[in-house]
C-alpha positions as a Markdown table, in Angstrom:
| # | Residue | x | y | z |
|---|---|---|---|---|
| 1 | Val | 115.5 | 81.2 | 112.2 |
| 2 | Gln | 117.6 | 80.0 | 115.1 |
| 3 | Gly | 116.5 | 83.0 | 117.2 |
| 4 | Ile | 112.8 | 82.1 | 116.5 |
| 5 | Lys | 113.4 | 78.5 | 117.4 |
| 6 | Glu | 115.2 | 79.5 | 120.6 |
| 7 | Ser | 112.3 | 81.8 | 121.6 |
| 8 | Cys | 109.4 | 79.7 | 120.5 |
| 9 | Gly | 110.7 | 76.2 | 120.8 |
| 10 | Asp | 111.9 | 73.6 | 118.3 |
| 11 | Asp | 108.4 | 72.5 | 117.6 |
| 12 | Phe | 107.4 | 76.0 | 116.4 |
| 13 | Ala | 106.9 | 75.7 | 112.6 |
| 14 | Val | 108.9 | 78.2 | 110.5 |
| 15 | Ser | 108.4 | 78.4 | 106.7 |
| 16 | Val | 110.2 | 80.7 | 104.2 |
| 17 | Arg | 108.9 | 82.1 | 101.0 |
| 18 | Leu | 111.9 | 81.8 | 98.6 |
| 19 | Gly | 112.3 | 82.9 | 95.0 |
| 20 | Leu | 114.2 | 80.1 | 93.4 |
| 21 | Lys | 115.3 | 82.2 | 90.4 |
| 22 | Ala | 115.3 | 85.9 | 89.7 |
| 23 | Tyr | 114.7 | 85.9 | 85.9 |
| 24 | Ala | 116.5 | 89.3 | 85.7 |
| 25 | Lys | 119.3 | 90.7 | 83.5 |
| 26 | Gly | 119.8 | 93.8 | 85.7 |
| 27 | Phe | 118.1 | 96.8 | 87.2 |
| 28 | Asn | 114.6 | 97.1 | 85.9 |
| 29 | Gln | 115.4 | 94.5 | 83.2 |
| 30 | Gly | 113.7 | 91.2 | 83.3 |
| 31 | Ser | 114.6 | 88.1 | 81.4 |
| 32 | Ile | 111.7 | 86.5 | 79.5 |
| 33 | Asp | 113.4 | 83.2 | 79.0 |
| 34 | Gly | 115.6 | 83.2 | 82.0 |
| 35 | Glu | 118.8 | 83.5 | 80.0 |
| 36 | Gly | 121.5 | 86.1 | 81.0 |
| 37 | Glu | 120.6 | 85.8 | 84.7 |
| 38 | Ala | 122.3 | 88.6 | 86.7 |
| 39 | Tyr | 120.9 | 87.8 | 90.1 |
| 40 | Arg | 119.8 | 84.5 | 91.6 |
| 41 | Thr | 120.1 | 81.4 | 89.4 |
| 42 | Leu | 118.2 | 78.2 | 90.0 |
| 43 | Glu | 121.4 | 76.5 | 91.2 |
| 44 | Glu | 121.8 | 79.2 | 93.8 |
| 45 | Gly | 118.2 | 79.0 | 94.8 |
| 46 | Val | 118.6 | 75.2 | 95.4 |
| 47 | Gln | 121.7 | 75.9 | 97.4 |
| 48 | Ile | 119.8 | 78.4 | 99.6 |
| 49 | Cys | 117.1 | 75.7 | 100.1 |
| 50 | Arg | 119.8 | 73.4 | 101.6 |
| 51 | Ile | 121.1 | 76.2 | 103.8 |
| 52 | Leu | 117.7 | 77.0 | 105.1 |
| 53 | Glu | 116.9 | 73.4 | 105.8 |
| 54 | Glu | 120.2 | 73.1 | 107.8 |
| 55 | Ala | 119.2 | 76.3 | 109.7 |
| 56 | Gly | 116.0 | 74.6 | 110.9 |
| 57 | Val | 113.4 | 75.8 | 108.5 |
| 58 | Asp | 110.4 | 73.4 | 108.5 |
| 59 | Ala | 109.0 | 74.1 | 105.0 |
| 60 | Leu | 109.8 | 76.2 | 101.9 |
| 61 | Asp | 107.2 | 78.0 | 99.9 |
| 62 | Val | 108.9 | 78.6 | 96.5 |
| 63 | Asp | 108.2 | 81.0 | 93.6 |
| 64 | Thr | 110.3 | 83.1 | 91.2 |
| 65 | Gly | 111.0 | 86.7 | 90.2 |
| 66 | Thr | 112.0 | 90.0 | 91.8 |
| 67 | Tyr | 111.0 | 93.6 | 91.2 |
| 68 | Asp | 113.2 | 93.8 | 88.2 |
| 69 | Ser | 111.2 | 90.9 | 86.6 |
| 70 | Phe | 107.9 | 91.7 | 88.3 |
| 71 | Tyr | 106.0 | 89.6 | 85.8 |
| 72 | Tyr | 107.6 | 86.5 | 87.4 |
| 73 | Ala | 106.7 | 87.7 | 90.9 |
| 74 | Cys | 103.1 | 88.4 | 90.0 |
| 75 | Pro | 102.6 | 86.5 | 86.8 |
| 76 | Pro | 100.1 | 87.7 | 84.2 |
| 77 | Met | 98.4 | 85.4 | 81.8 |
| 78 | Tyr | 101.3 | 85.6 | 79.4 |
| 79 | Leu | 103.2 | 83.1 | 81.6 |
| 80 | Lys | 101.7 | 79.6 | 81.2 |
| 81 | Arg | 100.1 | 78.0 | 84.2 |
| 82 | Gly | 102.3 | 75.5 | 86.0 |
| 83 | Tyr | 105.6 | 77.0 | 84.7 |
| 84 | Met | 107.0 | 76.6 | 88.3 |
| 85 | Glu | 106.8 | 72.8 | 88.2 |
| 86 | Glu | 110.3 | 72.0 | 87.1 |
| 87 | Leu | 111.9 | 74.6 | 89.4 |
| 88 | Ala | 109.9 | 73.3 | 92.4 |
| 89 | Arg | 110.9 | 69.7 | 91.5 |
| 90 | Ala | 114.6 | 70.8 | 91.7 |
| 91 | Ala | 114.0 | 72.2 | 95.2 |
| 92 | Lys | 112.1 | 69.0 | 96.3 |
| 93 | Glu | 115.0 | 66.8 | 95.1 |
| 94 | Ala | 117.5 | 68.9 | 97.1 |
| 95 | Val | 115.9 | 68.8 | 100.6 |
| 96 | Ser | 113.8 | 66.6 | 102.8 |
| 97 | Ile | 111.5 | 69.3 | 104.2 |
| 98 | Pro | 108.1 | 70.0 | 102.5 |
| 99 | Ile | 108.1 | 72.1 | 99.4 |
| 100 | Ile | 105.1 | 74.3 | 98.7 |
| 101 | Cys | 104.8 | 75.5 | 95.1 |
| 102 | Gly | 103.3 | 78.8 | 94.3 |
| 103 | Ser | 103.0 | 81.2 | 91.3 |
| 104 | Arg | 100.5 | 80.5 | 88.5 |
| 105 | Met | 99.5 | 77.1 | 90.0 |
| 106 | Gly | 95.8 | 77.6 | 89.3 |
| 107 | Asp | 95.3 | 74.7 | 87.0 |
| 108 | Val | 93.6 | 71.9 | 89.0 |
| 109 | Asp | 94.7 | 69.0 | 86.7 |
| 110 | Thr | 98.4 | 70.1 | 86.8 |
| 111 | Asp | 98.3 | 70.6 | 90.6 |
| 112 | Glu | 96.8 | 67.1 | 91.2 |
| 113 | Arg | 99.3 | 65.4 | 88.9 |
| 114 | Cys | 102.2 | 67.1 | 90.5 |
| 115 | Ile | 101.1 | 66.1 | 94.0 |
| 116 | Glu | 100.5 | 62.5 | 92.9 |
| 117 | Glu | 103.9 | 62.3 | 91.3 |
| 118 | Gly | 105.6 | 63.8 | 94.4 |
| 119 | Ala | 107.0 | 66.7 | 92.5 |
| 120 | Phe | 106.3 | 68.8 | 95.7 |
| 121 | Asp | 104.1 | 68.6 | 98.7 |
| 122 | Ala | 101.5 | 71.3 | 98.5 |
| 123 | Ile | 100.2 | 74.2 | 96.4 |
| 124 | Ala | 100.1 | 77.9 | 97.3 |
| 125 | Ile | 97.2 | 79.6 | 95.6 |
| 126 | Gly | 96.7 | 83.3 | 95.9 |
| 127 | Arg | 94.8 | 85.1 | 93.2 |
| 128 | Pro | 92.6 | 82.2 | 92.2 |
| 129 | Met | 91.3 | 82.2 | 95.9 |
| 130 | Leu | 90.2 | 85.8 | 95.3 |
| 131 | Ala | 88.4 | 84.8 | 92.2 |
| 132 | Asp | 86.7 | 81.9 | 94.0 |
| 133 | Pro | 87.1 | 81.6 | 97.8 |
| 134 | Asp | 85.3 | 78.2 | 97.6 |
| 135 | Leu | 88.0 | 76.8 | 95.3 |
| 136 | Pro | 89.2 | 74.1 | 97.7 |
| 137 | Lys | 85.6 | 73.1 | 98.6 |
| 138 | Lys | 84.7 | 72.7 | 94.9 |
| 139 | Ile | 87.8 | 70.5 | 94.3 |
| 140 | Ala | 87.0 | 68.4 | 97.4 |
| 141 | Ile | 83.4 | 67.7 | 96.3 |
| 142 | Gly | 84.6 | 66.8 | 92.8 |
| 143 | Arg | 83.2 | 69.9 | 91.0 |
| 144 | Pro | 86.3 | 71.8 | 89.7 |
| 145 | Asp | 84.1 | 72.8 | 86.7 |
| 146 | Lys | 82.2 | 75.2 | 89.1 |
| 147 | Ile | 85.4 | 77.1 | 90.0 |
| 148 | Arg | 85.2 | 80.7 | 88.8 |
| 149 | Pro | 88.6 | 81.0 | 87.1 |
| 150 | Cys | 91.2 | 83.6 | 87.9 |
| 151 | Ile | 92.2 | 85.1 | 84.5 |
| 152 | Ala | 95.6 | 86.4 | 85.8 |
| 153 | Cys | 94.8 | 89.9 | 84.6 |
| 154 | Asn | 96.2 | 91.6 | 87.7 |
| 155 | Gln | 93.5 | 94.3 | 87.2 |
| 156 | Gly | 91.6 | 94.0 | 90.5 |
| 157 | Cys | 94.1 | 92.5 | 92.8 |
| 158 | Leu | 97.3 | 94.4 | 91.9 |
| 159 | Leu | 96.6 | 97.4 | 89.8 |
| 160 | Arg | 94.1 | 98.8 | 92.4 |
| 161 | Leu | 96.8 | 98.5 | 95.1 |
| 162 | Phe | 99.2 | 100.6 | 92.9 |
| 163 | Gln | 96.4 | 103.1 | 92.4 |
| 164 | Gly | 95.9 | 103.4 | 96.2 |
| 165 | Leu | 92.6 | 101.6 | 96.1 |
| 166 | Pro | 91.4 | 98.6 | 98.1 |
| 167 | Ser | 92.4 | 95.3 | 96.4 |
| 168 | Gly | 89.7 | 93.5 | 94.5 |
| 169 | Cys | 89.2 | 91.0 | 91.7 |
| 170 | Ala | 88.1 | 91.6 | 88.1 |
| 171 | Val | 85.9 | 88.5 | 88.0 |
| 172 | Asn | 84.6 | 88.6 | 91.6 |
| 173 | Pro | 83.2 | 92.0 | 92.6 |
| 174 | Leu | 82.7 | 90.9 | 96.2 |
| 175 | Val | 86.3 | 90.7 | 97.1 |
| 176 | Gly | 87.0 | 92.9 | 100.2 |
| 177 | Arg | 83.4 | 93.8 | 100.6 |
| 178 | Asp | 81.6 | 90.4 | 100.8 |
| 179 | Lys | 79.6 | 91.2 | 103.9 |
| 180 | Asp | 78.1 | 94.6 | 102.9 |
| 181 | Tyr | 78.0 | 94.0 | 99.1 |
| 182 | Ala | 76.8 | 90.3 | 98.9 |
| 183 | Pro | 73.7 | 89.5 | 96.8 |
| 184 | Thr | 70.6 | 89.4 | 99.0 |
| 185 | Pro | 67.2 | 87.8 | 98.2 |
| 186 | Ala | 65.0 | 90.2 | 96.3 |
| 187 | Leu | 62.2 | 91.7 | 98.4 |
| 188 | Ala | 59.8 | 91.3 | 95.4 |
| 189 | Arg | 60.4 | 88.9 | 92.6 |
| 190 | Lys | 60.6 | 90.8 | 89.3 |
| 191 | Ser | 60.8 | 90.1 | 85.6 |
| 192 | Val | 64.1 | 91.2 | 84.3 |
| 193 | Val | 65.2 | 91.3 | 80.6 |
| 194 | Val | 68.9 | 91.4 | 79.8 |
| 195 | Val | 69.9 | 92.4 | 76.3 |
| 196 | Gly | 73.3 | 91.1 | 75.3 |
| 197 | Gly | 75.1 | 87.9 | 76.2 |
| 198 | Gly | 78.6 | 89.2 | 76.7 |
| 199 | Val | 80.3 | 89.2 | 80.1 |
| 200 | Ala | 78.4 | 92.2 | 81.4 |
| 201 | Gly | 75.0 | 90.7 | 80.3 |
| 202 | Met | 75.8 | 87.3 | 81.7 |
| 203 | Glu | 77.0 | 88.7 | 85.1 |
| 204 | Ala | 73.8 | 90.8 | 85.3 |
| 205 | Ala | 71.6 | 87.8 | 84.4 |
| 206 | Arg | 73.4 | 85.5 | 86.8 |
| 207 | Thr | 73.2 | 87.9 | 89.8 |
| 208 | Cys | 69.5 | 88.8 | 89.2 |
| 209 | Ala | 68.6 | 85.1 | 89.0 |
| 210 | Met | 70.6 | 84.4 | 92.2 |
| 211 | Arg | 68.5 | 87.0 | 93.9 |
| 212 | Gly | 65.2 | 85.3 | 92.8 |
| 213 | His | 64.2 | 87.4 | 89.8 |
| 214 | Arg | 62.8 | 85.8 | 86.6 |
| 215 | Val | 65.5 | 86.6 | 84.0 |
| 216 | Thr | 65.3 | 86.4 | 80.2 |
| 217 | Leu | 68.5 | 87.0 | 78.3 |
| 218 | Leu | 68.4 | 88.0 | 74.7 |
| 219 | Glu | 71.5 | 87.5 | 72.5 |
| 220 | Lys | 71.3 | 88.2 | 68.8 |
| 221 | Ser | 74.2 | 86.0 | 67.8 |
| 222 | Asp | 74.5 | 82.2 | 68.1 |
| 223 | Asp | 77.1 | 82.3 | 70.8 |
| 224 | Leu | 77.4 | 83.6 | 74.4 |
| 225 | Gly | 80.5 | 85.5 | 75.4 |
| 226 | Gly | 80.7 | 88.7 | 73.4 |
| 227 | His | 84.3 | 90.0 | 73.6 |
| 228 | Leu | 85.2 | 87.0 | 75.8 |
| 229 | Ile | 85.2 | 85.0 | 72.5 |
| 230 | Ser | 87.7 | 87.2 | 70.7 |
| 231 | Gly | 89.5 | 88.2 | 73.9 |
| 232 | Gly | 90.0 | 84.6 | 74.7 |
| 233 | Ala | 91.3 | 83.6 | 71.2 |
| 234 | His | 95.0 | 84.2 | 72.2 |
| 235 | Asp | 96.9 | 81.1 | 73.1 |
| 236 | Phe | 97.8 | 82.6 | 76.4 |
| 237 | Lys | 94.2 | 83.4 | 77.4 |
| 238 | Ser | 92.7 | 79.9 | 78.1 |
| 239 | Glu | 91.3 | 81.2 | 81.4 |
| 240 | Val | 89.2 | 83.8 | 79.5 |
| 241 | Arg | 87.7 | 80.9 | 77.6 |
| 242 | Glu | 87.1 | 79.1 | 80.8 |
| 243 | Leu | 85.4 | 82.2 | 82.3 |
| 244 | Asn | 83.0 | 82.2 | 79.4 |
| 245 | Leu | 82.1 | 78.5 | 79.9 |
| 246 | Trp | 81.8 | 79.2 | 83.7 |
| 247 | Tyr | 79.2 | 81.9 | 83.1 |
| 248 | Gln | 77.3 | 79.8 | 80.7 |
| 249 | Gly | 77.1 | 77.1 | 83.3 |
| 250 | Glu | 75.9 | 79.6 | 85.9 |
| 251 | Leu | 73.1 | 80.8 | 83.6 |
| 252 | Glu | 71.9 | 77.2 | 83.2 |
| 253 | Asp | 72.2 | 76.4 | 87.0 |
| 254 | Trp | 70.3 | 79.5 | 88.0 |
| 255 | Gly | 67.5 | 79.0 | 85.4 |
| 256 | Val | 68.0 | 82.0 | 83.2 |
| 257 | Asp | 65.9 | 81.8 | 80.1 |
| 258 | Val | 68.5 | 82.3 | 77.4 |
| 259 | Arg | 67.2 | 83.1 | 73.9 |
| 260 | Met | 69.9 | 82.9 | 71.2 |
| 261 | Gly | 69.6 | 84.4 | 67.7 |
| 262 | Val | 67.1 | 86.9 | 69.0 |
| 263 | Glu | 67.6 | 90.6 | 68.2 |
| 264 | Ala | 66.0 | 92.8 | 70.8 |
| 265 | Thr | 63.5 | 95.4 | 69.7 |
| 266 | Pro | 61.3 | 97.7 | 71.7 |
| 267 | Glu | 58.2 | 95.7 | 70.6 |
| 268 | Leu | 59.8 | 92.4 | 71.6 |
| 269 | Ile | 60.9 | 93.8 | 75.0 |
| 270 | Asp | 57.4 | 95.3 | 75.6 |
| 271 | Gly | 55.9 | 91.9 | 74.9 |
| 272 | Leu | 57.9 | 90.3 | 77.6 |
| 273 | Ala | 56.3 | 92.7 | 80.2 |
| 274 | Pro | 59.5 | 93.3 | 82.2 |
| 275 | Asp | 59.8 | 95.2 | 85.4 |
| 276 | Ala | 63.4 | 96.1 | 84.5 |
| 277 | Val | 65.6 | 96.0 | 81.4 |
| 278 | Ile | 69.4 | 95.8 | 81.5 |
| 279 | Leu | 71.1 | 96.8 | 78.3 |
| 280 | Ala | 74.5 | 95.2 | 77.7 |
| 281 | Asn | 74.9 | 95.7 | 74.0 |
| 282 | Gly | 78.7 | 95.9 | 74.1 |
| 283 | Ser | 81.0 | 97.7 | 71.8 |
| 284 | Ser | 82.6 | 97.5 | 68.3 |
| 285 | Ala | 86.1 | 98.1 | 67.1 |
| 286 | Val | 86.9 | 101.5 | 65.6 |
| 287 | Met | 87.9 | 101.4 | 61.9 |
| 288 | Pro | 89.4 | 104.8 | 61.0 |
| 289 | Pro | 88.3 | 106.4 | 57.6 |
| 290 | Ile | 91.6 | 106.1 | 55.8 |
| 291 | Pro | 92.3 | 105.1 | 52.2 |
| 292 | Gly | 92.5 | 101.3 | 52.0 |
| 293 | Ile | 90.5 | 100.6 | 55.1 |
| 294 | Asp | 88.5 | 98.2 | 52.9 |
| 295 | His | 91.6 | 96.7 | 51.3 |
| 296 | Pro | 91.8 | 92.9 | 51.5 |
| 297 | Lys | 95.0 | 93.3 | 53.5 |
| 298 | Thr | 93.2 | 95.2 | 56.2 |
| 299 | Leu | 91.7 | 93.4 | 59.2 |
| 300 | Gly | 89.9 | 94.7 | 62.3 |
| 301 | Cys | 91.3 | 93.5 | 65.6 |
| 302 | Ile | 88.3 | 91.3 | 66.2 |
| 303 | Asp | 88.5 | 89.7 | 62.8 |
| 304 | Ala | 92.2 | 89.1 | 63.3 |
| 305 | Leu | 91.6 | 87.3 | 66.6 |
| 306 | Leu | 88.7 | 85.2 | 65.3 |
| 307 | His | 90.2 | 84.4 | 61.9 |
| 308 | Glu | 93.8 | 83.6 | 62.4 |
| 309 | Glu | 93.9 | 81.9 | 59.0 |
| 310 | Arg | 93.5 | 85.4 | 57.4 |
| 311 | Val | 96.6 | 86.8 | 59.0 |
| 312 | Gly | 99.7 | 86.7 | 56.8 |
| 313 | Gln | 103.4 | 86.3 | 57.7 |
| 314 | Arg | 104.3 | 90.0 | 57.7 |
| 315 | Val | 101.9 | 91.9 | 60.0 |
| 316 | Val | 101.6 | 95.6 | 60.8 |
| 317 | Val | 99.5 | 96.1 | 64.0 |
| 318 | Val | 98.2 | 99.7 | 64.1 |
| 319 | Gly | 97.5 | 100.6 | 67.8 |
| 320 | Gly | 99.8 | 100.0 | 70.7 |
| 321 | Gly | 97.2 | 99.9 | 73.4 |
| 322 | Leu | 96.6 | 96.6 | 75.4 |
| 323 | Val | 94.6 | 95.0 | 72.6 |
| 324 | Gly | 97.1 | 95.8 | 69.9 |
| 325 | Cys | 100.0 | 94.7 | 72.1 |
| 326 | Glu | 98.4 | 91.4 | 73.1 |
| 327 | Ile | 97.5 | 90.6 | 69.5 |
| 328 | Ser | 101.2 | 91.4 | 68.6 |
| 329 | Leu | 102.5 | 89.2 | 71.3 |
| 330 | Asp | 100.3 | 86.3 | 70.2 |
| 331 | Leu | 101.4 | 86.7 | 66.6 |
| 332 | Val | 105.1 | 87.0 | 67.6 |
| 333 | Asn | 104.8 | 83.8 | 69.7 |
| 334 | Lys | 103.4 | 82.1 | 66.6 |
| 335 | Gly | 106.3 | 83.1 | 64.4 |
| 336 | His | 104.8 | 86.1 | 62.5 |
| 337 | Asp | 106.9 | 89.1 | 61.7 |
| 338 | Val | 105.2 | 92.0 | 63.5 |
| 339 | Thr | 105.7 | 95.7 | 63.5 |
| 340 | Ile | 103.7 | 97.9 | 66.0 |
| 341 | Val | 102.6 | 101.4 | 65.0 |
| 342 | Glu | 101.4 | 103.7 | 67.7 |
| 343 | Ala | 100.4 | 107.3 | 67.4 |
| 344 | Leu | 101.3 | 108.3 | 71.0 |
| 345 | Pro | 104.9 | 108.6 | 72.2 |
| 346 | Ser | 104.8 | 105.2 | 73.9 |
| 347 | Ile | 102.8 | 102.0 | 73.8 |
| 348 | Leu | 100.3 | 101.1 | 76.5 |
| 349 | Ser | 99.5 | 104.7 | 77.0 |
| 350 | Ser | 95.8 | 104.8 | 76.1 |
| 351 | Gly | 92.7 | 103.0 | 77.3 |
| 352 | Pro | 92.3 | 101.5 | 80.8 |
| 353 | Ala | 95.5 | 101.4 | 82.9 |
| 354 | Val | 97.6 | 98.3 | 82.4 |
| 355 | Pro | 99.0 | 96.6 | 85.5 |
| 356 | Leu | 102.7 | 97.0 | 86.0 |
| 357 | Pro | 103.7 | 93.3 | 85.6 |
| 358 | Asn | 101.7 | 93.0 | 82.4 |
| 359 | Ala | 103.2 | 96.1 | 80.9 |
| 360 | Met | 106.7 | 95.1 | 81.9 |
| 361 | Tyr | 106.3 | 91.7 | 80.3 |
| 362 | Leu | 105.0 | 93.0 | 77.0 |
| 363 | Arg | 107.8 | 95.5 | 76.7 |
| 364 | Asp | 110.4 | 92.9 | 77.6 |
| 365 | Ala | 108.9 | 90.4 | 75.3 |
| 366 | Phe | 109.0 | 92.8 | 72.3 |
| 367 | Ala | 112.6 | 93.6 | 73.1 |
| 368 | His | 113.4 | 90.0 | 73.4 |
| 369 | His | 111.9 | 89.2 | 70.0 |
| 370 | Gly | 113.2 | 92.3 | 68.4 |
| 371 | Thr | 109.7 | 93.5 | 67.5 |
| 372 | Pro | 109.9 | 97.0 | 65.8 |
| 373 | Ile | 107.8 | 99.6 | 67.6 |
| 374 | Leu | 107.2 | 102.8 | 65.8 |
| 375 | Thr | 105.8 | 105.4 | 68.2 |
| 376 | Ser | 104.5 | 108.9 | 67.4 |
| 377 | Thr | 103.6 | 107.4 | 64.0 |
| 378 | Arg | 100.2 | 107.3 | 62.4 |
| 379 | Ile | 98.7 | 105.1 | 59.7 |
| 380 | Ser | 97.9 | 107.0 | 56.5 |
| 381 | Ser | 96.6 | 104.3 | 54.2 |
| 382 | Val | 96.7 | 100.6 | 53.3 |
| 383 | Thr | 98.0 | 99.7 | 49.8 |
| 384 | Asp | 99.0 | 96.6 | 47.9 |
| 385 | Ala | 102.5 | 97.1 | 49.3 |
| 386 | Gly | 101.4 | 97.4 | 52.9 |
| 387 | Ala | 100.9 | 100.1 | 55.5 |
| 388 | Val | 101.7 | 103.7 | 54.6 |
| 389 | Val | 102.6 | 105.5 | 57.9 |
| 390 | Gln | 103.7 | 109.0 | 58.8 |
| 391 | Gly | 106.1 | 109.5 | 61.7 |
| 392 | Pro | 109.1 | 111.6 | 62.9 |
| 393 | Asp | 111.1 | 110.4 | 59.8 |
| 394 | Gly | 108.4 | 111.3 | 57.3 |
| 395 | Val | 106.1 | 109.1 | 55.2 |
| 396 | Arg | 107.1 | 105.5 | 54.4 |
| 397 | Thr | 105.6 | 102.2 | 53.5 |
| 398 | Leu | 105.9 | 99.2 | 55.8 |
| 399 | Pro | 105.7 | 96.0 | 53.7 |
| 400 | Ala | 102.9 | 93.9 | 55.0 |
| 401 | Asp | 100.7 | 90.9 | 54.1 |
| 402 | Thr | 98.2 | 92.0 | 56.8 |
| 403 | Val | 97.4 | 95.3 | 58.5 |
| 404 | Val | 95.6 | 94.8 | 61.8 |
| 405 | Ile | 93.7 | 97.9 | 63.0 |
| 406 | Ala | 93.5 | 98.0 | 66.8 |
| 407 | Val | 92.9 | 101.7 | 67.6 |
| 408 | Gly | 90.1 | 101.3 | 70.2 |
| 409 | Phe | 86.4 | 100.5 | 70.6 |
| 410 | Arg | 83.2 | 102.6 | 70.7 |
| 411 | Pro | 79.8 | 101.7 | 72.4 |
| 412 | Asn | 77.2 | 100.1 | 70.2 |
| 413 | Pro | 74.0 | 102.0 | 69.5 |
| 414 | Ser | 71.7 | 101.8 | 72.5 |
| 415 | Leu | 68.0 | 100.9 | 72.7 |
| 416 | Ala | 67.6 | 103.1 | 75.8 |
| 417 | Pro | 66.1 | 106.2 | 74.1 |
| 418 | Ser | 63.4 | 104.1 | 72.6 |
| 419 | Leu | 62.5 | 102.3 | 75.8 |
| 420 | His | 62.1 | 105.3 | 78.1 |
| 421 | Gly | 58.5 | 105.8 | 79.3 |
| 422 | His | 57.5 | 102.2 | 78.6 |
| 423 | Gly | 56.7 | 101.4 | 82.2 |
| 424 | Tyr | 59.9 | 99.7 | 83.3 |
| 425 | Glu | 63.3 | 100.7 | 84.6 |
| 426 | Val | 66.1 | 100.8 | 82.0 |
| 427 | Phe | 69.8 | 100.4 | 82.8 |
| 428 | Glu | 72.9 | 100.5 | 80.6 |
| 429 | Ile | 76.0 | 98.6 | 81.7 |
| 430 | Gly | 79.4 | 97.5 | 80.4 |
| 431 | Asp | 80.9 | 98.7 | 77.2 |
| 432 | Glu | 77.5 | 100.1 | 76.1 |
| 433 | Arg | 77.7 | 102.6 | 78.9 |
| 434 | Arg | 81.5 | 103.2 | 78.7 |
| 435 | Val | 84.1 | 101.1 | 77.0 |
| 436 | Gly | 86.4 | 99.4 | 79.5 |
| 437 | Asn | 87.6 | 95.9 | 80.2 |
| 438 | Ile | 86.4 | 92.6 | 81.9 |
| 439 | Leu | 86.7 | 94.2 | 85.4 |
| 440 | Thr | 84.6 | 97.3 | 84.5 |
| 441 | Ala | 82.0 | 95.1 | 82.7 |
| 442 | Ile | 81.5 | 92.7 | 85.5 |
| 443 | Trp | 81.6 | 95.3 | 88.3 |
| 444 | Asp | 79.2 | 97.5 | 86.3 |
| 445 | Ala | 76.8 | 94.6 | 85.9 |
| 446 | Tyr | 76.9 | 93.5 | 89.5 |
| 447 | Glu | 76.3 | 97.1 | 90.7 |
| 448 | Val | 73.0 | 97.2 | 88.9 |
| 449 | Ala | 71.9 | 93.6 | 89.3 |
| 450 | His | 72.4 | 93.5 | 93.1 |
| 451 | Thr | 70.1 | 96.5 | 93.7 |
| 452 | Ile | 67.1 | 95.6 | 91.4 |
């Protein structure tokens, strides 16, 4: 710092990004609750703040975490927004230079309150600016409701980097390619019918309407959102619920003709005389044909998410993919006794790749709570006593009040075969084409909608 000042002058501003606390117990071992700290404590972080101020640093940009606790350095949705507030307050009280607070500070109300209270001086926002580069402008004009929310999934921004791909954003397919890939006005205004009001269908409808097409969206249920509804049911997924509301607002703003409670048929679609039809019929949870699959104790993963009141105290979650692990985490956080049963040798091994911070958090959280994880173990049946499983130690019964089945999804039946040759283009997107996640659904939808 002194060398920079000597070379560039005392009026040359220097700031430092500083982790105030490591949240780590040791090598490759994070600390979910911050206890058992092996590296930097908050007290040490505050002391470093004072040392840096004395050295001539002009501002401190504070966060937490290290590679051993990567979920604090790049927080997934499991960490609540604004968790940094108290730590940043401690730094602010220790020094007189400006404190900039980063890490999961994407909640506008929390940010404004903290600034008004003088908790710190500024907010550092990273991933939410990928989700919506116009975030500051929308706050400035008083329309925070129009901000496309970052869902802290780490799928587009971080996972792609680890895969050697250009960084992107799950909810914003334009990141990194906004000039060449931006929606352009349609050369000819067309009539487009979108079947399905999940995230893929809403993205397709929104983008087509933005480009000037006349869009009709057909949704057979009474609610828009599809898997966003169940996927946003966890306590730690408020941003997914916000994303659903954001899409609904976009459909209204862009004049999409949304028809609820309408099941699409070839005759109905033909009657709308479309130029193009986009099928986004989604997917359904797989229920394996085992004895007891219809037992009152058995719940599919969607039912478990939407009907929490049906989940008992002792729960066996069958399936250790991301869906099963997130259901388990939510239930553990709420005080349920959970056992995870996974047929593969380790959890988080099937389905779309899971970002490293998310996987690290889930594993550390289960270890922290003492959640039993039975790998290389399969469900055999569900009985009055609970879940009968077969694993390396043979067959045994796991006592359970509820057995949640989370072994994957399959595409719903498609209308595409019955629409071919009807005089309009037909596209399949999202889970109907291939089961994925929010990123694949949104990117799939945009890919089609921006070319029609």
